[in-house]
C-alpha positions as CSV (number, residue, x, y, z in Angstrom):
1,X,-0.1,-0.2,0.0
2,X,2.7,2.4,0.9
3,X,4.7,1.5,-2.4
4,X,1.5,2.4,-4.3
5,X,0.8,5.7,-2.7
6,X,4.6,6.6,-3.3
7,X,4.6,5.9,-6.7
8,X,1.1,7.7,-7.0
9,X,2.5,10.7,-5.5
10,X,5.9,10.7,-7.5
11,X,3.7,10.6,-10.6
12,X,1.7,13.4,-9.6
13,X,5.1,15.5,-9.0
14,X,6.4,14.5,-12.3
15,X,3.3,15.3,-14.3
16,X,3.1,19.0,-12.4
17,X,7.2,19.5,-12.7
18,X,6.7,19.1,-16.7
19,X,3.9,20.7,-16.9
20,X,5.5,23.7,-15.3
21,X,8.8,23.2,-17.5
22,X,6.6,23.4,-20.5
23,X,4.6,26.1,-19.7
24,X,7.4,28.7,-21.3
25,X,9.1,28.8,-24.3
26,X,12.4,29.0,-22.5
27,X,11.2,25.7,-20.6
28,X,10.3,23.8,-23.6
29,X,13.7,24.9,-25.2
30,X,15.3,23.1,-22.2
31,X,13.4,20.0,-23.0
32,X,14.0,19.6,-26.7
33,X,17.6,20.4,-26.2
34,X,17.9,17.6,-23.8
35,X,16.2,15.2,-25.3
36,X,18.1,16.0,-28.5
37,X,21.3,15.7,-26.7
38,X,20.1,12.1,-25.0
39,X,19.1,10.6,-28.7
40,X,22.7,12.0,-30.1
41,X,24.8,10.7,-27.3
42,X,26.9,7.7,-28.1
43,X,29.3,7.3,-25.3
44,X,32.9,6.5,-26.4
45,X,31.2,5.3,-29.8
46,X,29.5,2.2,-27.9
47,X,27.5,1.3,-31.0
48,X,30.2,1.3,-33.4
49,X,32.3,-1.1,-30.8
50,X,29.1,-3.2,-30.4
51,X,29.2,-3.4,-34.1
52,X,32.6,-4.6,-34.2
53,X,32.5,-7.0,-31.1
54,X,29.0,-8.9,-32.4
55,X,29.8,-11.5,-34.7
56,X,26.5,-13.0,-34.8
57,X,25.0,-11.7,-38.3
58,X,21.3,-11.4,-36.9
59,X,22.4,-9.6,-33.8
60,X,25.2,-7.4,-35.6
61,X,22.1,-6.2,-37.9
62,X,20.0,-5.3,-34.4
63,X,22.6,-3.2,-33.4
64,X,23.1,-1.4,-36.5
65,X,19.6,-0.9,-36.9
66,X,19.6,0.4,-32.8
67,X,22.4,2.8,-34.1
68,X,20.7,4.0,-36.9
69,X,17.7,4.3,-35.1
70,X,19.0,6.8,-32.3
71,X,21.1,9.0,-35.4
72,X,17.5,9.5,-37.2
73,X,16.0,10.3,-33.5
74,X,18.7,13.0,-33.2
75,X,17.7,14.5,-36.5
76,X,14.2,14.5,-35.7
77,X,14.5,16.4,-32.5
78,X,17.1,18.8,-34.4
79,X,14.1,19.5,-36.8
80,X,11.4,20.0,-34.0
81,X,14.2,22.7,-32.4
82,X,14.4,24.4,-35.9
83,X,10.6,24.4,-36.7
84,X,10.1,25.8,-33.2
85,X,12.9,28.7,-33.6
86,X,14.8,27.2,-30.5
87,X,18.6,27.3,-30.5
88,X,20.7,24.1,-30.2
89,X,22.4,24.4,-26.9
90,X,24.4,21.3,-25.7
91,X,23.1,19.8,-22.5
92,X,24.8,20.9,-19.6
93,X,27.5,18.4,-18.3
94,X,26.6,18.2,-15.0
95,X,23.3,16.8,-15.9
96,X,24.1,14.1,-18.3
97,X,22.6,10.8,-17.2
98,X,25.2,8.4,-18.3
99,X,27.7,9.4,-15.6
100,X,25.3,9.3,-12.7
101,X,24.7,5.7,-13.8
102,X,28.2,5.1,-13.9
103,X,29.1,6.3,-10.6
104,X,26.3,4.4,-8.8
105,X,27.3,1.0,-10.8
106,X,31.2,1.8,-9.6
107,X,33.8,-0.5,-11.6
108,X,31.0,-1.6,-14.0
109,X,29.9,1.7,-15.1
110,X,33.7,3.1,-15.4
111,X,34.1,0.2,-17.6
112,X,31.5,1.2,-19.9
113,X,32.4,4.5,-20.3
114,X,36.0,3.6,-20.6
115,X,35.3,1.1,-23.3
116,X,36.2,-1.9,-21.3
117,X,33.0,-3.7,-21.1
118,X,32.2,-6.6,-23.0
119,X,29.2,-7.0,-25.0
120,X,26.7,-8.2,-22.1
121,X,27.8,-5.5,-19.8
122,X,27.5,-2.8,-22.7
123,X,23.9,-3.8,-23.5
124,X,22.8,-4.1,-20.0
125,X,23.8,-0.8,-19.6
126,X,21.7,0.2,-22.5
127,X,19.2,-1.8,-21.8
128,X,18.1,-0.1,-18.7
129,X,18.7,3.4,-20.3
130,X,16.1,2.3,-22.8
131,X,13.8,1.1,-20.4
132,X,13.7,4.6,-18.3
133,X,13.1,6.0,-22.0
134,X,9.8,4.0,-22.6
135,X,8.5,5.2,-19.1
136,X,9.3,8.6,-19.5
137,X,9.1,9.9,-23.4
138,X,5.3,9.2,-23.5
139,X,5.3,11.8,-20.2
140,X,7.3,14.1,-22.1
141,X,5.3,14.2,-25.0
142,X,2.1,14.8,-22.7
143,X,3.5,17.5,-21.5
144,X,4.5,18.8,-24.7
145,X,1.6,18.1,-26.5
146,X,-0.5,21.1,-24.7
147,X,1.8,23.4,-26.8
148,X,3.2,21.7,-29.5
149,X,1.4,18.5,-31.0
150,X,3.5,18.1,-33.6
151,X,6.9,17.5,-31.6
152,X,4.6,15.6,-28.9
153,X,4.2,13.0,-31.9
154,X,7.8,12.8,-32.7
155,X,8.6,12.2,-29.1
156,X,5.7,9.4,-29.2
157,X,7.4,7.9,-32.3
158,X,10.9,7.7,-30.6
159,X,9.1,6.1,-27.4
160,X,7.7,3.3,-29.9
161,X,11.0,2.4,-31.0
162,X,12.4,2.9,-27.8
163,X,10.2,-0.2,-27.0
164,X,11.6,-2.0,-29.7
165,X,15.2,-1.1,-28.5
166,X,14.4,-3.0,-25.1
167,X,13.7,-5.9,-26.9
168,X,16.7,-6.0,-28.9
169,X,18.7,-5.3,-25.8
170,X,17.4,-8.4,-24.1
171,X,18.1,-10.3,-27.1
172,X,21.9,-9.4,-27.3
173,X,21.9,-9.7,-23.6
174,X,20.2,-13.3,-23.4
175,X,22.8,-14.3,-26.2
176,X,26.0,-13.1,-24.6
177,X,25.3,-13.7,-20.9
178,X,27.5,-16.3,-19.1
179,X,24.6,-18.0,-17.6
180,X,21.2,-17.3,-16.9
181,X,21.8,-16.2,-13.1
182,X,24.5,-13.7,-14.0
183,X,22.1,-12.3,-16.5
184,X,19.3,-12.0,-13.9
185,X,21.8,-10.6,-11.2
186,X,23.6,-8.1,-13.6
187,X,20.2,-6.5,-15.0
188,X,18.9,-6.2,-11.5
189,X,22.3,-4.5,-10.1
190,X,22.1,-2.0,-13.2
191,X,18.3,-1.2,-12.8
192,X,19.2,-0.6,-9.1
193,X,21.9,1.6,-10.0
194,X,19.7,3.6,-12.8
195,X,17.1,4.2,-10.3
196,X,19.6,5.7,-7.7
197,X,21.2,8.0,-10.4
198,X,17.5,8.9,-12.0
199,X,16.6,10.1,-8.4
200,X,19.8,12.1,-7.7
201,X,20.1,13.3,-11.6
202,X,16.3,14.4,-11.1
203,X,17.3,16.5,-7.8
204,X,19.9,18.0,-9.8
205,X,17.6,19.1,-12.4
206,X,15.3,20.7,-10.2
207,X,18.2,23.0,-8.8
208,X,19.3,23.5,-11.8
209,X,16.2,24.5,-13.5
210,X,15.2,26.9,-10.2
211,X,18.4,28.5,-10.6
212,X,18.0,29.3,-14.0
213,X,13.9,30.2,-13.7
214,X,12.9,27.6,-16.2
215,X,10.1,26.5,-14.1
216,X,7.1,28.5,-14.2
217,X,6.1,28.3,-10.8
218,X,4.8,30.7,-7.9
219,X,6.6,31.4,-4.8
220,X,5.6,28.6,-2.4
221,X,5.9,26.2,-5.3
222,X,9.5,27.2,-5.9
223,X,9.8,26.5,-2.1
224,X,8.3,23.1,-2.5
225,X,10.6,22.2,-5.5
226,X,13.8,23.2,-3.3
227,X,12.6,21.0,-0.6
228,X,12.1,18.0,-3.1
229,X,15.7,18.6,-4.5
230,X,17.4,18.7,-0.9
231,X,15.1,15.8,0.0
């Protein structure tokens, strides 16, 4: 019961946060830039490295399609920025989610960032990123849809692709995991690290947006969000 209540409260806060972020031109520009950056990101050329490492022709094709999808998504988001007249601004380094997950994972995350991880570990990392995207992108689309239905539909289309990418990740992980127990424990560990990182990243994002006046909120609500970020 308490977990269900906490999830419900978190959902309300999440919806309110995105509503207030997308209420202004500057807030929408920030969100679109963040999404563009996320789609364009390829930490240390991980996709090209995986394509080179995966010998199985069918799985290699999946990885190539995954890479090509991400490139296309970046182009779609760039076009959304252009159509709305928003400047392309790189996401702040301190708000990049991948280093947060790497820190939460410890050595496993560092191995991913430095290109030392194997195919299984690298795709386990990608899987948790894609799972979060499947969860969050429809929420982004819902908030954007009140102001920019065309961009919202683009984000929804990307979300549908991300569902397919999760299936790709699962297929690669099953093929390259040394055994079922290692597969299950590794994915569980990566998901736990991602959840920890997502929470910390969210608080850092709130602090950043408040400091740059990108949330359209009253003074009492600003105080509330500061409390959330400090919790």
